[in-house]
A tleap script that builds the chain and sets N, CA, C and O, in Angstrom:
source leaprc.protein.ff14SB
mol = sequence {
  NMET ALA SER SER GLU PRO PHE PRO CYS SER
  ALA CYS GLY LEU CYS CYS GLN LYS VAL ASN
  LEU SER GLU GLN THR ILE TYR LEU ASP ARG
  GLY ASP GLY THR CYS ARG HIE PHE ASP ASP
  SER THR ARG LEU CYS THR ILE TYR GLU THR
  ARG PRO LEU VAL CYS ARG VAL GLU ASP TYR
  TYR HIE HIE TYR LEU SER GLU GLN MET SER
  TRP GLN ASP PHE ILE GLN ILE ASN ILE GLU
  VAL CYS LYS GLN PHE GLN SER CGLU
}
set mol.1.N position { -17.774 7.701 -41.200 }
set mol.1.CA position { -18.122 7.811 -39.795 }
set mol.1.C position { -17.493 6.658 -39.033 }
set mol.1.O position { -17.404 5.544 -39.548 }
set mol.2.N position { -17.061 6.918 -37.821 }
set mol.2.CA position { -16.461 5.887 -36.986 }
set mol.2.C position { -17.506 4.847 -36.617 }
set mol.2.O position { -18.709 5.108 -36.611 }
set mol.3.N position { -16.999 3.660 -36.309 }
set mol.3.CA position { -17.917 2.639 -35.834 }
set mol.3.C position { -18.427 3.063 -34.463 }
set mol.3.O position { -17.986 4.069 -33.907 }
set mol.4.N position { -19.353 2.292 -33.932 }
set mol.4.CA position { -19.895 2.638 -32.622 }
set mol.4.C position { -18.890 2.358 -31.510 }
set mol.4.O position { -19.104 2.743 -30.360 }
set mol.5.N position { -17.800 1.690 -31.852 }
set mol.5.CA position { -16.774 1.389 -30.856 }
set mol.5.C position { -16.008 2.657 -30.484 }
set mol.5.O position { -15.363 3.260 -31.342 }
set mol.6.N position { -16.069 3.065 -29.226 }
set mol.6.CA position { -15.330 4.267 -28.824 }
set mol.6.C position { -13.840 3.962 -28.674 }
set mol.6.O position { -13.444 2.801 -28.566 }
set mol.7.N position { -13.035 4.993 -28.668 }
set mol.7.CA position { -11.615 4.797 -28.423 }
set mol.7.C position { -11.441 4.288 -26.994 }
set mol.7.O position { -11.992 4.871 -26.060 }
set mol.8.N position { -10.679 3.204 -26.814 }
set mol.8.CA position { -10.546 2.588 -25.483 }
set mol.8.C position { -9.529 3.304 -24.590 }
set mol.8.O position { -8.492 2.738 -24.243 }
set mol.9.N position { -9.824 4.516 -24.232 }
set mol.9.CA position { -8.920 5.309 -23.388 }
set mol.9.C position { -9.004 4.833 -21.941 }
set mol.9.O position { -10.096 4.661 -21.399 }
set mol.10.N position { -7.848 4.624 -21.322 }
set mol.10.CA position { -7.828 4.211 -19.917 }
set mol.10.C position { -7.706 5.402 -18.971 }
set mol.10.O position { -7.689 5.229 -17.753 }
set mol.11.N position { -7.624 6.602 -19.526 }
set mol.11.CA position { -7.498 7.841 -18.741 }
set mol.11.C position { -6.272 7.823 -17.835 }
set mol.11.O position { -6.317 8.320 -16.710 }
set mol.12.N position { -5.174 7.245 -18.333 }
set mol.12.CA position { -3.943 7.184 -17.542 }
set mol.12.C position { -3.228 8.530 -17.484 }
set mol.12.O position { -2.447 8.781 -16.566 }
set mol.13.N position { -3.493 9.401 -18.467 }
set mol.13.CA position { -2.877 10.721 -18.490 }
set mol.13.C position { -1.500 10.771 -19.114 }
set mol.13.O position { -0.893 11.841 -19.168 }
set mol.14.N position { -0.989 9.646 -19.587 }
set mol.14.CA position { 0.364 9.644 -20.136 }
set mol.14.C position { 0.499 10.487 -21.395 }
set mol.14.O position { 1.537 11.117 -21.599 }
set mol.15.N position { -0.514 10.515 -22.236 }
set mol.15.CA position { -0.431 11.354 -23.438 }
set mol.15.C position { -0.390 12.831 -23.050 }
set mol.15.O position { 0.221 13.641 -23.747 }
set mol.16.N position { -1.033 13.175 -21.950 }
set mol.16.CA position { -1.032 14.564 -21.455 }
set mol.16.C position { 0.312 14.939 -20.842 }
set mol.16.O position { 0.627 16.119 -20.688 }
set mol.17.N position { 1.099 13.926 -20.493 }
set mol.17.CA position { 2.398 14.166 -19.880 }
set mol.17.C position { 3.528 14.112 -20.899 }
set mol.17.O position { 4.703 14.158 -20.535 }
set mol.18.N position { 3.170 14.013 -22.179 }
set mol.18.CA position { 4.177 13.931 -23.234 }
set mol.18.C position { 3.841 14.859 -24.401 }
set mol.18.O position { 4.152 14.549 -25.551 }
set mol.19.N position { 3.212 15.986 -24.110 }
set mol.19.CA position { 2.809 16.912 -25.174 }
set mol.19.C position { 4.006 17.533 -25.883 }
set mol.19.O position { 3.866 18.054 -26.989 }
set mol.20.N position { 5.168 17.484 -25.267 }
set mol.20.CA position { 6.373 18.033 -25.879 }
set mol.20.C position { 6.891 17.179 -27.036 }
set mol.20.O position { 7.785 17.616 -27.760 }
set mol.21.N position { 6.359 15.990 -27.225 }
set mol.21.CA position { 6.848 15.080 -28.256 }
set mol.21.C position { 6.206 15.284 -29.627 }
set mol.21.O position { 6.639 14.674 -30.604 }
set mol.22.N position { 5.196 16.118 -29.711 }
set mol.22.CA position { 4.484 16.328 -30.973 }
set mol.22.C position { 4.414 17.807 -31.318 }
set mol.22.O position { 4.150 18.648 -30.459 }
set mol.23.N position { 4.654 18.109 -32.580 }
set mol.23.CA position { 4.526 19.494 -33.041 }
set mol.23.C position { 3.101 20.009 -32.844 }
set mol.23.O position { 2.892 21.208 -32.654 }
set mol.24.N position { 2.131 19.115 -32.888 }
set mol.24.CA position { 0.724 19.506 -32.755 }
set mol.24.C position { 0.333 19.864 -31.326 }
set mol.24.O position { -0.662 20.555 -31.110 }
set mol.25.N position { 1.109 19.400 -30.352 }
set mol.25.CA position { 0.734 19.638 -28.956 }
set mol.25.C position { 1.791 20.381 -28.146 }
set mol.25.O position { 1.545 20.717 -26.987 }
set mol.26.N position { 2.937 20.641 -28.715 }
set mol.26.CA position { 4.023 21.266 -27.948 }
set mol.26.C position { 3.620 22.617 -27.357 }
set mol.26.O position { 4.139 23.020 -26.316 }
set mol.27.N position { 2.708 23.308 -28.011 }
set mol.27.CA position { 2.273 24.615 -27.494 }
set mol.27.C position { 1.554 24.491 -26.148 }
set mol.27.O position { 1.379 25.486 -25.444 }
set mol.28.N position { 1.139 23.280 -25.790 }
set mol.28.CA position { 0.462 23.037 -24.516 }
set mol.28.C position { 1.436 22.754 -23.367 }
set mol.28.O position { 1.031 22.684 -22.207 }
set mol.29.N position { 2.721 22.593 -23.698 }
set mol.29.CA position { 3.749 22.231 -22.717 }
set mol.29.C position { 3.908 23.316 -21.649 }
set mol.29.O position { 4.132 24.484 -21.966 }
set mol.30.N position { 3.789 22.919 -20.403 }
set mol.30.CA position { 3.957 23.872 -19.296 }
set mol.30.C position { 5.423 24.043 -18.906 }
set mol.30.O position { 5.744 24.781 -17.974 }
set mol.31.N position { 6.312 23.349 -19.632 }
set mol.31.CA position { 7.743 23.483 -19.390 }
set mol.31.C position { 8.436 22.197 -18.997 }
set mol.31.O position { 9.664 22.115 -19.022 }
set mol.32.N position { 7.656 21.189 -18.632 }
set mol.32.CA position { 8.242 19.906 -18.238 }
set mol.32.C position { 7.747 18.752 -19.112 }
set mol.32.O position { 7.890 17.585 -18.748 }
set mol.33.N position { 7.164 19.085 -20.263 }
set mol.33.CA position { 6.647 18.067 -21.167 }
set mol.33.C position { 5.184 17.739 -20.934 }
set mol.33.O position { 4.556 17.073 -21.757 }
set mol.34.N position { 4.641 18.198 -19.832 }
set mol.34.CA position { 3.256 17.927 -19.460 }
set mol.34.C position { 2.355 19.085 -19.889 }
set mol.34.O position { 2.760 20.247 -19.865 }
set mol.35.N position { 1.152 18.751 -20.274 }
set mol.35.CA position { 0.176 19.764 -20.683 }
set mol.35.C position { -0.142 20.707 -19.530 }
set mol.35.O position { -0.307 20.285 -18.385 }
set mol.36.N position { -0.222 21.967 -19.852 }
set mol.36.CA position { -0.520 22.982 -18.829 }
set mol.36.C position { -1.931 22.836 -18.250 }
set mol.36.O position { -2.247 23.448 -17.229 }
set mol.37.N position { -2.774 22.035 -18.891 }
set mol.37.CA position { -4.139 21.825 -18.403 }
set mol.37.C position { -4.297 20.495 -17.653 }
set mol.37.O position { -5.402 20.129 -17.253 }
set mol.38.N position { -3.193 19.784 -17.467 }
set mol.38.CA position { -3.227 18.498 -16.769 }
set mol.38.C position { -3.069 18.733 -15.272 }
set mol.38.O position { -2.134 19.404 -14.835 }
set mol.39.N position { -3.981 18.181 -14.499 }
set mol.39.CA position { -3.920 18.292 -13.044 }
set mol.39.C position { -3.193 17.060 -12.508 }
set mol.39.O position { -3.707 15.945 -12.592 }
set mol.40.N position { -2.006 17.263 -11.962 }
set mol.40.CA position { -1.193 16.144 -11.475 }
set mol.40.C position { -1.872 15.357 -10.353 }
set mol.40.O position { -1.704 14.141 -10.268 }
set mol.41.N position { -2.622 16.020 -9.508 }
set mol.41.CA position { -3.233 15.324 -8.372 }
set mol.41.C position { -4.416 14.448 -8.787 }
set mol.41.O position { -4.577 13.343 -8.269 }
set mol.42.N position { -5.235 14.928 -9.708 }
set mol.42.CA position { -6.396 14.135 -10.144 }
set mol.42.C position { -6.097 13.321 -11.395 }
set mol.42.O position { -6.824 12.381 -11.716 }
set mol.43.N position { -5.026 13.682 -12.103 }
set mol.43.CA position { -4.633 13.070 -13.377 }
set mol.43.C position { -5.709 13.296 -14.447 }
set mol.43.O position { -5.902 12.467 -15.336 }
set mol.44.N position { -6.402 14.432 -14.341 }
set mol.44.CA position { -7.462 14.777 -15.286 }
set mol.44.C position { -7.171 16.108 -15.960 }
set mol.44.O position { -6.351 16.896 -15.489 }
set mol.45.N position { -7.856 16.341 -17.065 }
set mol.45.CA position { -7.748 17.592 -17.806 }
set mol.45.C position { -8.640 18.642 -17.145 }
set mol.45.O position { -9.811 18.392 -16.862 }
set mol.46.N position { -8.065 19.819 -16.905 }
set mol.46.CA position { -8.846 20.879 -16.264 }
set mol.46.C position { -9.755 21.609 -17.244 }
set mol.46.O position { -10.619 22.382 -16.829 }
set mol.47.N position { -9.569 21.372 -18.545 }
set mol.47.CA position { -10.433 21.999 -19.563 }
set mol.47.C position { -11.065 20.932 -20.458 }
set mol.47.O position { -11.283 21.166 -21.647 }
set mol.48.N position { -11.355 19.775 -19.893 }
set mol.48.CA position { -11.815 18.635 -20.684 }
set mol.48.C position { -12.933 18.989 -21.664 }
set mol.48.O position { -12.870 18.597 -22.829 }
set mol.49.N position { -13.923 19.701 -21.231 }
set mol.49.CA position { -15.071 20.023 -22.091 }
set mol.49.C position { -14.702 20.956 -23.243 }
set mol.49.O position { -15.403 20.984 -24.254 }
set mol.50.N position { -13.629 21.709 -23.112 }
set mol.50.CA position { -13.222 22.658 -24.158 }
set mol.50.C position { -11.799 22.387 -24.643 }
set mol.50.O position { -11.148 23.282 -25.182 }
set mol.51.N position { -11.316 21.165 -24.455 }
set mol.51.CA position { -9.946 20.829 -24.844 }
set mol.51.C position { -9.756 20.975 -26.354 }
set mol.51.O position { -10.724 20.917 -27.111 }
set mol.52.N position { -8.504 21.166 -26.793 }
set mol.52.CA position { -8.231 21.349 -28.225 }
set mol.52.C position { -8.624 20.124 -29.059 }
set mol.52.O position { -8.714 19.010 -28.543 }
set mol.53.N position { -8.850 20.346 -30.327 }
set mol.53.CA position { -9.231 19.274 -31.249 }
set mol.53.C position { -8.241 18.115 -31.209 }
set mol.53.O position { -8.652 16.955 -31.225 }
set mol.54.N position { -6.964 18.406 -31.158 }
set mol.54.CA position { -5.950 17.355 -31.157 }
set mol.54.C position { -6.098 16.426 -29.949 }
set mol.54.O position { -5.628 15.289 -29.986 }
set mol.55.N position { -6.730 16.887 -28.906 }
set mol.55.CA position { -6.947 16.084 -27.701 }
set mol.55.C position { -8.256 15.295 -27.743 }
set mol.55.O position { -8.493 14.447 -26.882 }
set mol.56.N position { -9.087 15.558 -28.712 }
set mol.56.CA position { -10.377 14.860 -28.849 }
set mol.56.C position { -10.223 13.804 -29.941 }
set mol.56.O position { -10.385 14.092 -31.127 }
set mol.57.N position { -9.914 12.595 -29.528 }
set mol.57.CA position { -9.525 11.521 -30.444 }
set mol.57.C position { -10.517 11.326 -31.585 }
set mol.57.O position { -10.117 11.339 -32.750 }
set mol.58.N position { -11.769 11.152 -31.287 }
set mol.58.CA position { -12.753 10.878 -32.339 }
set mol.58.C position { -12.956 12.083 -33.246 }
set mol.58.O position { -13.034 11.931 -34.465 }
set mol.59.N position { -13.041 13.265 -32.677 }
set mol.59.CA position { -13.216 14.468 -33.492 }
set mol.59.C position { -12.001 14.708 -34.385 }
set mol.59.O position { -12.147 15.085 -35.548 }
set mol.60.N position { -10.806 14.490 -33.842 }
set mol.60.CA position { -9.578 14.650 -34.622 }
set mol.60.C position { -9.592 13.683 -35.812 }
set mol.60.O position { -9.278 14.065 -36.940 }
set mol.61.N position { -9.954 12.447 -35.547 }
set mol.61.CA position { -10.036 11.444 -36.616 }
set mol.61.C position { -10.983 11.907 -37.721 }
set mol.61.O position { -10.614 11.890 -38.896 }
set mol.62.N position { -12.174 12.313 -37.366 }
set mol.62.CA position { -13.158 12.743 -38.368 }
set mol.62.C position { -12.684 13.973 -39.138 }
set mol.62.O position { -12.900 14.073 -40.346 }
set mol.63.N position { -12.053 14.887 -38.457 }
set mol.63.CA position { -11.627 16.137 -39.088 }
set mol.63.C position { -10.432 15.947 -40.026 }
set mol.63.O position { -10.387 16.549 -41.099 }
set mol.64.N position { -9.471 15.120 -39.631 }
set mol.64.CA position { -8.217 15.031 -40.377 }
set mol.64.C position { -7.940 13.698 -41.069 }
set mol.64.O position { -7.258 13.686 -42.093 }
set mol.65.N position { -8.434 12.595 -40.558 }
set mol.65.CA position { -7.938 11.303 -41.020 }
set mol.65.C position { -8.964 10.334 -41.580 }
set mol.65.O position { -8.585 9.295 -42.119 }
set mol.66.N position { -10.233 10.635 -41.474 }
set mol.66.CA position { -11.254 9.662 -41.884 }
set mol.66.C position { -11.190 9.309 -43.366 }
set mol.66.O position { -11.639 8.234 -43.765 }
set mol.67.N position { -10.643 10.193 -44.177 }
set mol.67.CA position { -10.509 9.908 -45.615 }
set mol.67.C position { -9.276 9.056 -45.917 }
set mol.67.O position { -9.171 8.474 -46.996 }
set mol.68.N position { -8.347 8.983 -44.965 }
set mol.68.CA position { -7.079 8.297 -45.209 }
set mol.68.C position { -6.966 6.927 -44.562 }
set mol.68.O position { -6.189 6.090 -45.020 }
set mol.69.N position { -7.734 6.686 -43.500 }
set mol.69.CA position { -7.644 5.392 -42.825 }
set mol.69.C position { -8.952 5.073 -42.122 }
set mol.69.O position { -9.779 5.949 -41.865 }
set mol.70.N position { -9.110 3.810 -41.825 }
set mol.70.CA position { -10.324 3.385 -41.120 }
set mol.70.C position { -10.216 3.731 -39.637 }
set mol.70.O position { -9.125 3.932 -39.104 }
set mol.71.N position { -11.362 3.795 -38.997 }
set mol.71.CA position { -11.407 4.049 -37.558 }
set mol.71.C position { -10.642 2.957 -36.808 }
set mol.71.O position { -9.911 3.243 -35.861 }
set mol.72.N position { -10.816 1.709 -37.237 }
set mol.72.CA position { -10.118 0.598 -36.583 }
set mol.72.C position { -8.603 0.736 -36.703 }
set mol.72.O position { -7.881 0.485 -35.737 }
set mol.73.N position { -8.115 1.134 -37.880 }
set mol.73.CA position { -6.670 1.344 -38.049 }
set mol.73.C position { -6.183 2.481 -37.160 }
set mol.73.O position { -5.118 2.388 -36.551 }
set mol.74.N position { -6.960 3.546 -37.090 }
set mol.74.CA position { -6.608 4.688 -36.250 }
set mol.74.C position { -6.541 4.277 -34.779 }
set mol.74.O position { -5.608 4.649 -34.068 }
set mol.75.N position { -7.530 3.511 -34.330 }
set mol.75.CA position { -7.526 3.014 -32.952 }
set mol.75.C position { -6.272 2.186 -32.704 }
set mol.75.O position { -5.601 2.362 -31.688 }
set mol.76.N position { -5.956 1.293 -33.618 }
set mol.76.CA position { -4.802 0.413 -33.434 }
set mol.76.C position { -3.502 1.203 -33.325 }
set mol.76.O position { -2.665 0.904 -32.473 }
set mol.77.N position { -3.328 2.200 -34.173 }
set mol.77.CA position { -2.128 3.044 -34.114 }
set mol.77.C position { -2.046 3.739 -32.758 }
set mol.77.O position { -0.983 3.772 -32.137 }
set mol.78.N position { -3.146 4.283 -32.308 }
set mol.78.CA position { -3.159 4.983 -31.021 }
set mol.78.C position { -2.938 4.035 -29.849 }
set mol.78.O position { -2.289 4.410 -28.873 }
set mol.79.N position { -3.453 2.836 -29.925 }
set mol.79.CA position { -3.218 1.846 -28.872 }
set mol.79.C position { -1.733 1.515 -28.785 }
set mol.79.O position { -1.190 1.367 -27.691 }
set mol.80.N position { -1.081 1.401 -29.931 }
set mol.80.CA position { 0.359 1.118 -29.937 }
set mol.80.C position { 1.144 2.247 -29.276 }
set mol.80.O position { 2.088 1.993 -28.528 }
set mol.81.N position { 0.762 3.481 -29.548 }
set mol.81.CA position { 1.422 4.625 -28.904 }
set mol.81.C position { 1.176 4.580 -27.397 }
set mol.81.O position { 2.094 4.815 -26.611 }
set mol.82.N position { -0.045 4.281 -26.997 }
set mol.82.CA position { -0.366 4.166 -25.567 }
set mol.82.C position { 0.506 3.097 -24.906 }
set mol.82.O position { 1.048 3.321 -23.824 }
set mol.83.N position { 0.639 1.951 -25.547 }
set mol.83.CA position { 1.465 0.865 -24.999 }
set mol.83.C position { 2.915 1.300 -24.864 }
set mol.83.O position { 3.579 0.980 -23.878 }
set mol.84.N position { 3.404 2.033 -25.863 }
set mol.84.CA position { 4.779 2.524 -25.810 }
set mol.84.C position { 4.958 3.470 -24.622 }
set mol.84.O position { 5.936 3.358 -23.883 }
set mol.85.N position { 4.028 4.392 -24.437 }
set mol.85.CA position { 4.097 5.318 -23.302 }
set mol.85.C position { 4.074 4.554 -21.978 }
set mol.85.O position { 4.815 4.894 -21.056 }
set mol.86.N position { 3.238 3.536 -21.880 }
set mol.86.CA position { 3.098 2.780 -20.638 }
set mol.86.C position { 4.330 1.940 -20.323 }
set mol.86.O position { 4.587 1.623 -19.161 }
set mol.87.N position { 5.096 1.577 -21.356 }
set mol.87.CA position { 6.278 0.747 -21.134 }
set mol.87.C position { 7.529 1.563 -20.812 }
set mol.87.O position { 8.563 0.997 -20.459 }
set mol.88.N position { 7.442 2.873 -20.929 }
set mol.88.CA position { 8.614 3.723 -20.666 }
set mol.88.C position { 8.829 3.938 -19.185 }
set mol.88.O position { 9.770 4.628 -18.791 }
savepdb mol mol.pdb
quit
């Protein structure tokens, strides 16, 4: 089980604007690399409550990765990806 520390998402929307970069999310691409459920004006997900598993960080971790790495390691990897997106 993950620690009580939640994933430190800043809700910048950059991961939603790069769904074309992953085989797991490319099906969400609306044609410009951005998720078809991303609202450009609000920078929010229009299906947040029912978004796919791959978009639910903690649930994805528990379902696929909790046996292979710690929650802290998973957070760190994701933070590095976030930093990379923000620096582009």
